[in-house]
Backbone bond lengths (Angstrom), bond angles and torsions (degrees), N, CA, C in turn:
res aa  C-N    CA-C-N  psi(-1)  N-CA   C-N-CA  omega(-1)  CA-C   N-CA-C  phi
1 M - - - 1.453 - - 1.530 108.03 -
2 S 1.305 115.10 139.62 1.461 118.55 179.98 1.529 110.70 -72.31
3 V 1.310 115.34 157.89 1.465 121.07 178.02 1.526 109.68 -59.51
4 W 1.315 116.93 -38.75 1.474 121.01 -179.17 1.521 111.05 -63.53
5 N 1.339 116.92 -46.56 1.464 120.22 179.43 1.522 110.50 -61.30
6 D 1.327 116.22 -41.35 1.458 120.75 -179.20 1.528 111.01 -63.67
7 K 1.316 117.65 -42.47 1.473 121.07 -179.51 1.528 111.27 -64.11
8 I 1.328 117.17 -44.47 1.465 119.63 -176.95 1.524 111.00 -71.76
9 K 1.334 116.22 -33.94 1.459 121.12 175.79 1.525 110.25 -63.36
10 R 1.337 117.27 -46.05 1.464 121.22 179.22 1.521 111.62 -64.83
11 L 1.320 117.03 -36.13 1.461 120.38 178.12 1.526 110.70 -62.19
12 L 1.331 116.79 -49.88 1.461 119.93 -179.02 1.526 110.63 -63.14
13 K 1.316 117.69 -45.41 1.461 120.87 179.67 1.529 111.34 -60.56
14 S 1.319 116.98 -42.69 1.468 119.49 -178.20 1.521 111.50 -66.21
15 E 1.323 117.09 -37.74 1.470 119.42 179.08 1.521 111.31 -67.82
16 L 1.323 117.52 -34.69 1.469 120.72 176.11 1.526 109.90 -67.04
17 V 1.329 117.48 -44.55 1.461 121.78 -179.95 1.526 111.03 -63.69
18 K 1.329 117.59 -43.32 1.465 121.05 179.74 1.519 111.98 -56.58
19 R 1.326 115.30 -33.54 1.463 119.98 -176.95 1.529 112.60 -97.37
20 G 1.322 116.96 -0.96 1.465 120.45 -179.95 1.512 113.16 67.66
21 I 1.333 116.65 34.07 1.464 121.47 -177.29 1.523 109.59 -105.23
22 S 1.336 115.85 124.13 1.465 121.06 178.08 1.531 109.20 -84.52
23 N 1.316 115.57 167.46 1.467 119.40 177.54 1.521 111.31 -66.49
24 T 1.324 117.47 -29.67 1.472 121.01 175.00 1.521 109.91 -64.23
25 E 1.327 115.89 -45.97 1.469 120.48 178.74 1.523 110.75 -65.74
26 L 1.329 117.10 -37.88 1.464 120.60 177.48 1.522 110.26 -61.37
27 A 1.323 117.31 -42.15 1.473 121.21 177.96 1.530 110.45 -60.04
28 E 1.327 116.43 -42.01 1.470 120.80 178.72 1.531 110.87 -65.29
29 M 1.329 116.35 -42.88 1.468 120.62 -179.81 1.530 110.65 -64.65
30 L 1.314 116.86 -41.31 1.470 120.36 177.39 1.523 110.20 -64.38
31 G 1.334 116.34 -39.07 1.471 120.57 178.05 1.517 112.42 -59.72
32 Q 1.333 116.61 -33.41 1.463 120.89 179.44 1.522 112.86 -66.20
33 I 1.340 116.99 -20.96 1.471 119.24 177.05 1.540 110.95 -107.28
34 G 1.345 115.55 14.36 1.463 120.29 174.64 1.521 115.66 87.65
35 I 1.328 117.68 13.55 1.464 121.47 178.73 1.526 107.41 -101.71
36 E 1.324 116.03 111.28 1.459 121.32 -176.95 1.517 110.63 -86.67
37 E 1.315 115.73 105.73 1.466 123.40 176.03 1.521 106.94 -134.97
38 T 1.318 115.87 149.56 1.455 120.57 174.09 1.525 108.56 -105.41
39 K 1.325 116.08 164.67 1.460 119.85 175.64 1.519 109.12 -56.98
40 S 1.319 116.29 -42.10 1.462 121.25 -178.56 1.526 112.23 -62.64
41 S 1.328 116.78 -42.74 1.469 119.26 -179.42 1.529 110.80 -68.35
42 I 1.333 116.81 -35.68 1.463 120.86 177.26 1.529 109.95 -68.49
43 D 1.332 116.38 -43.62 1.473 120.43 176.56 1.525 110.37 -54.04
44 S 1.313 116.31 -46.99 1.473 121.54 -177.39 1.520 111.57 -64.50
45 K 1.330 116.34 -47.22 1.467 120.12 -178.71 1.523 111.39 -60.50
46 I 1.319 115.62 -46.98 1.457 119.03 -177.43 1.529 110.49 -69.85
47 S 1.312 117.18 -39.56 1.464 120.57 179.22 1.530 111.64 -60.55
48 R 1.325 116.20 -43.20 1.469 120.64 179.37 1.521 111.46 -74.65
49 G 1.324 116.25 -28.61 1.459 119.79 -176.03 1.509 112.00 75.72
50 T 1.320 115.97 16.39 1.469 120.01 179.75 1.523 108.92 -119.44
51 F 1.307 114.40 99.87 1.459 120.23 176.19 1.515 107.63 -145.52
52 S 1.308 114.43 160.87 1.465 119.67 -176.00 1.523 111.34 -73.33
53 A 1.304 114.06 160.06 1.466 120.06 174.49 1.528 109.40 -61.77
54 S 1.321 116.79 -35.29 1.474 120.72 178.58 1.519 110.75 -60.50
55 F 1.333 116.78 -46.77 1.462 121.33 179.06 1.534 110.15 -61.06
56 F 1.312 116.57 -43.96 1.457 122.13 179.70 1.534 110.97 -58.56
57 I 1.333 116.25 -48.92 1.470 121.18 -179.78 1.526 111.21 -66.43
58 Q 1.331 117.44 -39.29 1.463 120.67 177.61 1.527 110.35 -60.25
59 C 1.337 116.61 -44.60 1.464 120.88 179.62 1.518 111.27 -63.07
60 L 1.321 116.82 -49.36 1.468 119.89 179.86 1.528 110.93 -60.61
61 S 1.309 116.27 -38.23 1.460 120.73 -178.92 1.529 111.74 -64.07
62 V 1.336 117.21 -48.95 1.467 119.13 -176.42 1.521 113.08 -70.60
63 I 1.336 117.60 -22.86 1.465 118.67 178.47 1.525 111.91 -90.76
64 G 1.330 117.37 -2.61 1.459 121.24 174.14 1.514 115.28 94.27
65 C 1.308 118.02 14.22 1.459 121.41 177.90 1.527 107.81 -93.57
66 T 1.306 116.49 114.77 1.462 120.15 -174.34 1.520 113.69 -111.89
67 R 1.336 116.51 1.71 1.457 118.70 -177.27 1.523 110.51 -149.03
68 I 1.327 116.44 135.32 1.453 120.30 171.51 1.517 108.28 -128.64
69 E 1.318 115.22 147.29 1.454 120.77 178.42 1.517 108.46 -116.26
70 I 1.316 116.40 135.73 1.451 121.33 177.85 1.518 107.07 -119.87
71 E 1.319 115.18 120.76 1.457 121.00 -179.75 1.516 108.54 -124.01
72 S 1.313 116.57 148.71 1.454 120.81 179.24 1.523 109.70 -118.32
73 Y 1.319 116.44 126.25 1.453 122.57 177.95 1.516 108.74 -126.89
74 D 1.311 116.85 119.55 1.468 121.54 177.27 1.531 111.88 47.48
75 N 1.301 116.05 48.82 1.464 122.82 179.43 1.528 113.76 64.34
76 Q 1.331 117.83 14.86 1.453 121.68 176.24 1.521 107.64 -108.95
77 L 1.301 116.89 127.16 1.453 121.37 -179.23 1.525 109.72 -84.41
78 T 1.317 116.16 128.84 1.451 121.93 174.97 1.522 107.22 -119.16
79 I 1.319 116.24 127.48 1.458 120.93 -178.73 1.522 108.18 -121.20
80 A 1.323 116.18 133.29 1.461 120.76 177.20 1.516 108.75 -137.36
81 A 1.302 115.97 134.13 1.454 120.83 177.21 1.520 108.09 -104.97
82 A 1.311 116.22 145.85 1.459 119.93 -179.47 1.519 109.92 -141.08
83 P 1.321 117.17 128.44 1.466 120.29 177.09 1.515 110.74 -80.85
84 L 1.299 116.55 159.30 1.456 120.30 174.86 1.527 110.80 -83.53
85 S 1.336 116.97 -16.83 1.458 120.42 179.72 1.525 109.21 -115.76
86 E 1.310 115.36 173.46 1.463 120.80 178.14 1.519 109.85 -65.31
87 Y 1.342 116.22 152.31 1.464 121.46 175.92 1.515 108.97 -68.67
88 L 1.327 115.41 148.68 1.457 120.80 173.04 1.520 108.94 -70.38
89 I 1.283 117.22 136.25 1.453 121.08 176.56 1.512 107.29 -122.08
90 K 1.341 115.28 119.48 1.470 119.57 -179.87 1.497 110.84 -92.97
């Protein structure tokens, strides 16, 4: 897996964990905006780290993440996403 795929995969996973959202719940949330995904298809995409930018933005959007920051330090890419509201706590 490329370094880029690994970074974006970790970003999406961390944002889901921060909000206490499972892949099953993510599938339901995506369904509410007309994006048909199953838990299994989401598991596969995230596990491989290969998904489209559209899927990435759709996921961040439905979980309430509206801003990401990309910073570069010594040729190392650091990506951090930040919501405008408080994280969900279950």
